[in-house]
N, C-alpha and C positions, 0 to 999 in steps of 0.2 A: 238764308241766302243760298240760292241754287248754284250748283256748279256741275260741270260734266268733265269726266276724265276719260281720255282715249289713249290707248297704248298701241303704237304702230308696230308693224312686223319687225322693224329693226330694234325695238325696245324703247324708243323715245316715248316719253309720256307728255301728253298735251292736256292742260287743264284750262277750261274756259269758265270765266265768272262774269256773267252779264249783270250790269247795273242799269236798270231802266232810266232813261232820260238823262244819263250821265254824259257830259260833253267831253270827257277825257277817256283815254285808253292807255293802259300800261302793258308793255311787253317786257316780260322778265324771263331770263334764262338762268336756271340754277343747276349747278353740278355738284354731285356728292364728292367733294374734294375740298378739304380745308386743312388746318394745322394738325388735326388728329390723324391725318393720313400721311404725315411726313416722318421721315427718320430724323435723328438728331442732326445729321449733316444737311438735311433738306429743310430744316426748320426756318420758316420765313419764305419759302419758295412759292407757296400757294398765293400769298399776299402780293409778292413781287410780280408774279405772273399776272395777277389781276390788274396791276398797274400797266403792265406791258401790253395788255390786250387793246389798249386805247392808242397804241403807238403806230398803227398803220395796218392796212390789209393790202392784198393784191389789187383790189379795186379802188381803194382809198389809201395810197401809199404813205401819206404823212399824217401826223396827229391833227394838224389843222384841218385836213379834209373832213375828218370825223366830227370835230367840234363845230366846224362851219355848217355842216349839213344839219346837225341837231339844232343849232341856233337859228337857222333859216326856217325851221319849223316851229320855233318858240317852245321847244321841248326841253324837258329836264332829263338828264341822263347821269348815271353813276354806277358804282359797283361796290360790293362789300364782301369781306371774307370773314368766316367764322371758324369755329373748331371743326365743324362737320360739313361745311358747304362754302361755295363761292357763287356769287350772283352778279348778273349784269342786267341793267334795265334802262328803259326809256319811257317817258310819259309825255303825252301830248294830246292835241285835239283828236277826237275819234276819227275824223276824216283823213288823218295822216297815218292811220294804222299800217298800211302796206309799206310806207316809206320807213316808219320806225322799225318794223320787223326786218326790213331789208338791211338797215344799218346794224342793228343789234346782232342779227344772225351772221352778217359778214364779219363782224368783230370776233364772234365766237368761233366761227368755222374756218376763217381764212387769215388769221393774224400772221404778220411777217416777223414779228419780234426782232426788229433791227438792232444790231449790236451797238450802233452809235447812240440810239435812244436808250439802250440798256445802261450804258455808262452814265448818261445824264440822270437816269432814274435812280441809280444807286444813291446819289447824293440826296435826292428827294426823300427816299425811304429812310436813310440814315437820320435825316433831320426829323422825320416823323417819329422814329424810335426815341430820339433824344428829347423830343417834345413831351412824349408820354413819361419819360424818365423824370422830367422836371415837374410833372403834375402828380403830386402824392396821392390824389384821389384816384388816379388811373394806376399808379404804381402799386398801390395796395391790392388791387384786383389781381395783378400778375403774381404778387407775393402769395396771395391766398391760393391761387391755382397751383403754384409750385409747392406750397405746403401740403396740399391734399394729394397731388399726383406725382410729385418729385420730378425725376428726369424722364418720365413717360411723356408721350405727345400731349396729353391733356394738361400737363403741368408746364408746358413751354409757352412763351408768348406767341401770339398769332403773327406778329410782325417779324419775329425771329431776332437773333442777336446780330449786332453790327458785324461781327467776324464772318458770319455766313453771308451776309449781304455783299460783302466785299469780294467773296470768292465765287459766287455763282457765275456760270458761263451759259452761253446760248444753248449748248447741248443739254444742260440740266433742265432748262425750260421745255425744250422740244421733247425730251424723254418723259418728263412728268405729264405734260399735256397729252402726249400719245397714250399714256397709261390710263389717265383718268377722264379725259374729256371725250367720252364715248356715248353712244346712243343710250345704252342701258343705265348710265349714271346721270343722264340729263333730263330735266323736266322744263317745259316751256309753259308759262302762264300768260294768258291774255285776259285782262279784266277791264271792265268799264262799259262804255256805250258801244257794244260790239254786236255784230251778226255772228253767232257762234259757228254756224256751218261754214261761213266764209273764213273765219279765223282758223278753224281746224284745217281747212283745205290749204290755206296759204302757208301755215306752219309746216304741214306735211310736205309741201312742195319745196320750200327753201331748205328744209333739213333732210331731204331725201338722201343726200350723199354724206351724212355725218358718219364718222368712224364707227364701225360695228364691233370694236374690240370687246373683250369680256369685261364684266364689272369687277374691278379690283377693290377689295374691302380694306379695312384698317385693322390694326391689332386691337384686341379688346382691352378696355381699361381695367387695371387691377385695383379694385376699390376696397382696400383692406387697411385696417387701423386697429391698434390694440390699446393705445393710450393717447391722451390729449396732445395736439400738435401746436407749436408756438413758433412764430417767425416775427422777429423784430428787426426792421430795416431802419437803421438810423439815418436821418436826413435832417438837416438844419431847416426847420420850418416853423412858422408861427402856429400852425394847427396840426394836430396829430390825427391821422386817419386810421380807422379801425374797421376790420371785418371780423365778426365773430360768427362762425358757422358750424354746421353739422353735416356729415354725410347723410344722404337721403336716398331717393329712388330714381330710376330711369324713367323716361318719358311715357312708356307703355304701362307703368305700374298703376294698378287700380286705386292706389292711395293718393295719387297726385291731386285730385279734386279736394280731398280733405286737407292736404298740406297747403294748397292754395288758399283755402278758407282760413286756415291757421295763420298764414302769412297776412291775410287781410285783417284779422283781429289784432295781430301783434304790431305790424309796422307798415300798413298801407293807408295813407290818408291822414289828414290833420287831426282826426278824432281817434286814431289808433292808440293803443296802449303806450307804445314806445314814444310816439310823438308827444303825447300828453305828459308822460313822465319825464323824458329827457329835456324837452324844449320848454314846455309850459310850466312844469313844476320845478325842475332843477335849473333851468336856464343854462344847460350845459352844451347845447349844440344848435346849429342852424338847420342841419339836415339829419334825418335818421329815417331809414326805411328797411324793409325786409323783402327778400326775393327768393323765388324758387327757380333754380337752374336745373332743367331736366334735359338730358341728352339721350342718345340711343342706347347706351349701356351703362350710364352712371348719372348721378345727380347730387345736388346739395341744396341746403337751405341756409341762407346767411343774412346777417344784419349788418348794415353799413352806417357809419356815422363819422363825423369830424368833430373833434373836441379839443379842449385845452389839455396838453400833455400832462400837466400837473394833476389832472383829475382822472387819469386813465384807470387807476385801480378802482376808484369809486364807481365809474361808469361800467366797467366790466362786471363788477358785482351786481349792479342794477340789471344789466342785460341778462345775466344768468338767472337772477331772481325772477324776472318776468317770464323767462322760458320755463323755469321750474313750476311757476304758478299754473301754467297751462296743463301741466301733468297732474296737478293736485285738485284743481277746481274746474268743473265743467263751465264752458262759456254760456252766458245767459242767452235766452232766446232773442232778446232785443239786440244784443251785440252780434250774435250769429247772423241775424237777418241783415243788419247794417253792413257787415262785411261782405255778404253775398251780393247785396245791391251795389256796393262799391265796385266789386270785381266785375260784375256783369255790365254795369254802366260804363266803366272805363274801357272794357273790351270793345263794346259797340262804338264808343266815341273814337277809339283808335282804329276803327275799320271804316271810317267814312269815305276814304278816298280809294281810287282804283289801285294805286301803288301799295297802300297798306293791305288791301285784300290780296293782292298778288303775293306779297311777302308772307302773309298769314298762311295761305294755301301751299306755297312752295316749301316752306320750312316744315310743315306737317308731312308733306309727301317725301321729302328727302331725309328727315330725321326719324319720323315715326313709321314711314311707309304705309300710312293709313291716314285718312282725312276725316276730321270731325268738323262739321259746320259750326259756326258760332252758336247756333241754336242748340246743338248737341252739347257743346261746352257749357252753355248756360244751364241746361237741364242737369248735368252732372254736378255743377256747383250748387245749385239750389236743392239737390237731394241730400247734401251732406248734413249729418246730424252733429249735435254737440258731443255725443259719445264718440263719434268717429274722429273728431278733432282732438279730443283728449287721448284717444288711443294712439293716433299718429304722433302726438307730442311725446307720449311715453316711449314710443319706438325710436325716435331719432334723438331726443334730448337726453342723451346718455354720455357719460364721460368718455367712453371709447370712440364716440363719433365727433368729439369736440375739437375745434381748431380756432386759433386766434392769430390773425395777421395784423401787424402794426407798422405804419410808416410815419416817421416823424421824429421829433426831438425827445426820444425815450431811449434810455440805456439800460435800465435795471430790469432785465428779462427774468431774473430769478424770482423776484417778487410777483411778477405777473404769472409765472408758471404755477405758483402756489394757489392762485385764485381759480385755476381751471378745474373746478369741481362742480358737479351738478347732481 
């Protein structure tokens, strides 16, 4: 898939991704600012600001003005905040490109952040936080991050604590936005049925007055551990949710393709080892999967599942046994090729739409600061050998890298701690 990146004199990056005969176009603006850029007192500010950017601009003073214009185009629009970025996008018919760009750029460049709307949105965000608290499958993700990174930004929830949400003032939003929402930290992606030259010209025009402040970075993640970590969060639930994981590599590490293939073998798809073992053989879960989380300066590999709390010791042993098996036995050629086909096939299926492509390229640009096309990613995955998978398994599947987070009706953490050996 071809793309073109242009960097303007003010530092703004423009990426165009044409899709032949595609009737849709996506305009996405991403800024290098997320929860990992926050202090403890600011935790939750990136996400709260994302909400507030929809609350009015000088040209469109009320939230309904923005929503009505998008709806009148039959367009989809939304935003999302991560650890290392915040993004705003709209997707509609390709003939509405200029109008979509006008609305999204206006939101990004000229928000009024009205205090009256801020007071209303506090309640919305607090309910969002409480919703995640009531979902053990979401709560265990937060507990796992806290276990790995503690009170550092990477260990804090993206939405922040309720106590912070109650305290934020308009001056906090203004200062944070002035610091981070600058040309050098912003990338604009236009993908779909587009005229690339026109897209670059229009983006350059509407973003010509964007703030030219310096690019402010974040504190590096201290990714150190000497012994297994355990977090057991008691919650009265019918199902216990578990994440067992290991510290791994940042997104630029050359071992990421091998770790991805390892994940494919272990826990991606209905024929993966963990799915077959936990669900089809033991009847112990409905879902089980493995994932590679790779960020700019840290990363982890983890396995997620939901089980009967009474079987937690049995299941933790099985998970560790399957991890250890990868360090002792080379993956067969047949299983290796299946995992590669699964990863490549799912990647391409996930990139069928203009918004999916916009997100793919924008995250690479903001987190990696370099772009790999899907074809390049595929080549790297297909070049992985069984020996490389075994080598990476031996590197990360070690006791000093091991962490277990549990949310559910489980109280005996001492017994679980004794199991954390590999």
